[in-house]
N, CA and C of each residue as an Amber inpcrd file, in Angstrom:
protein
   132
  15.6510000  26.0180000   2.5810000  15.0240000  24.9240000   2.8860000
  15.4850000  23.5680000   2.2700000  16.1900000  22.6620000   2.9350000
  16.5900000  21.3850000   2.3250000  17.0270000  20.4720000   3.5970000
  18.0870000  19.6950000   3.1000000  18.4160000  18.6130000   3.6720000
  18.9840000  19.0240000   5.0280000  19.7700000  20.2620000   5.1950000
  20.2770000  20.6370000   6.4470000  19.2010000  21.5550000   7.2560000
  18.1120000  21.6310000   6.8690000  17.0240000  22.3050000   7.7130000
  16.4670000  21.4610000   8.8490000  16.5410000  21.7650000  10.0090000
  16.0640000  20.9020000  10.9560000  14.4140000  20.7390000  10.9350000
  13.8260000  21.9520000  10.5530000  12.3410000  21.9870000  10.6780000
  11.6500000  21.1760000   9.6680000  12.1660000  21.1390000   8.5050000
  11.5650000  20.4200000   7.3580000  11.5350000  18.9170000   7.3870000
  10.4770000  18.1400000   6.6390000  10.6150000  16.8200000   6.6340000
  11.8350000  16.1560000   6.0030000  12.1430000  16.9240000   4.9760000
  13.5200000  16.3180000   4.3530000  14.6250000  16.4660000   5.3400000
  14.9340000  17.6140000   6.0540000  15.9240000  17.4770000   7.0000000
  15.8360000  16.7300000   8.1660000  14.5660000  16.3120000   8.4090000
  14.3430000  15.3350000   9.4180000  14.9100000  13.8840000   8.9990000
  14.4050000  13.5610000   7.5500000  14.8310000  12.3600000   7.1370000
  16.3700000  12.2180000   7.0390000  16.9550000  13.1400000   6.7460000
  18.2030000  13.2280000   6.5100000  19.0480000  12.9740000   7.8260000
  18.6060000  13.7810000   9.0670000  19.2210000  13.5420000  10.3560000
  18.7710000  12.1460000  11.2490000  17.6290000  11.5530000  10.6070000
  17.0900000  10.5560000  11.3970000  16.2310000  10.6920000  12.5290000
  15.7190000  11.9550000  12.4040000  14.9010000  12.3190000  13.8590000
  13.5590000  12.4460000  13.3650000  12.7720000  12.5800000  14.3260000
  11.2530000  12.6970000  14.3910000  10.6550000  14.0410000  14.9160000
   9.5630000  14.3770000  14.6040000   8.8740000  15.4610000  15.1450000
   7.6050000  15.7790000  14.5590000   6.9640000  17.0380000  14.7410000
   5.5780000  17.2190000  14.1210000   5.3340000  17.0940000  12.5980000
   6.6710000  17.4610000  12.1090000   6.6030000  17.4580000  10.4940000
   6.8550000  16.0350000   9.9260000   7.3430000  15.0910000  10.7930000
   7.7510000  13.8790000  10.4010000   7.2290000  12.8200000  11.6370000
   6.0080000  12.6380000  11.9740000   5.9220000  11.7650000  12.9820000
   6.2360000  10.2470000  13.0520000   6.2490000   9.5470000  13.9930000
   6.6060000   8.1610000  13.8350000   5.2820000   7.3450000  13.4970000
   5.6500000   6.3700000  12.4340000   4.4520000   5.6410000  12.0260000
   4.3490000   4.4550000  13.0350000   2.8720000   4.3790000  13.6010000
   2.6330000   3.1780000  14.6120000   2.5080000   1.9740000  13.9500000
   2.9920000   1.0250000  14.5370000   2.8190000  -0.5090000  13.9640000
   1.3540000  -0.8330000  14.1110000   1.0390000  -1.4910000  13.1280000
  -0.6170000  -1.9750000  13.2610000  -0.6050000  -3.1160000  13.8900000
  -1.7470000  -3.7170000  14.5510000  -1.7100000  -5.0460000  15.1900000
  -1.8780000  -5.9990000  14.1060000  -1.1610000  -7.1700000  14.2990000
  -1.4860000  -8.2040000  13.2020000  -2.7110000  -8.6360000  13.4130000
  -3.5210000  -9.2480000  12.1560000  -4.4930000 -10.0240000  11.9500000
  -4.8800000 -11.0120000  13.1830000  -3.8900000 -11.9250000  13.4710000
  -3.8820000 -12.9730000  14.3620000  -4.2920000 -12.4300000  15.6150000
  -3.6480000 -11.2330000  16.0690000  -3.8900000 -10.5320000  17.3430000
  -5.3120000 -10.1620000  17.4080000  -5.7990000  -9.7300000  16.6330000
  -7.2020000  -8.9550000  16.4370000  -7.9910000  -9.9690000  16.5610000
  -7.8070000 -11.1900000  15.9530000  -8.9490000 -12.3630000  15.9340000
  -8.8300000 -13.0970000  17.2210000  -7.7710000 -13.2000000  17.7780000
  -7.5950000 -14.0320000  19.2450000  -8.0530000 -15.4110000  18.9980000
  -7.0820000 -16.1520000  18.2400000  -7.4840000 -17.4000000  17.8010000
  -7.7810000 -18.4080000  19.0590000  -6.9530000 -18.1680000  20.0150000
  -7.1890000 -18.9790000  21.5290000  -8.2610000 -18.7680000  22.2730000
  -8.8780000 -17.7620000  22.0450000 -10.0150000 -17.4700000  22.8810000
 -11.3670000 -17.9890000  22.4510000 -11.5580000 -18.4290000  21.2480000
 -12.6090000 -18.8370000  20.5600000 -12.8880000 -20.3560000  21.1820000
 -14.1260000 -20.6690000  21.2500000 -14.6970000 -21.9400000  21.5650000
 -13.9100000 -23.1340000  20.7250000 -13.6100000 -24.2210000  21.5470000
 -12.9900000 -25.1710000  20.8260000 -14.0160000 -26.0910000  20.0090000
 -13.4590000 -26.6170000  18.7890000 -14.3760000 -27.2800000  17.8740000
 -14.3220000 -28.7980000  18.4010000 -15.3180000 -29.5580000  18.4760000
 -15.3640000 -31.0160000  19.0180000 -15.0380000 -31.9040000  17.9790000
């Protein structure tokens, strides 16, 4: 088990592939998108 092993996390990192041992990290929504600055009532 090592860099050449397709099924291990280290092997996935070495090959640059993803799978159940090394899932893709999802990007988090930015704080500005969560707040929705444009949708708030305008200040007079």
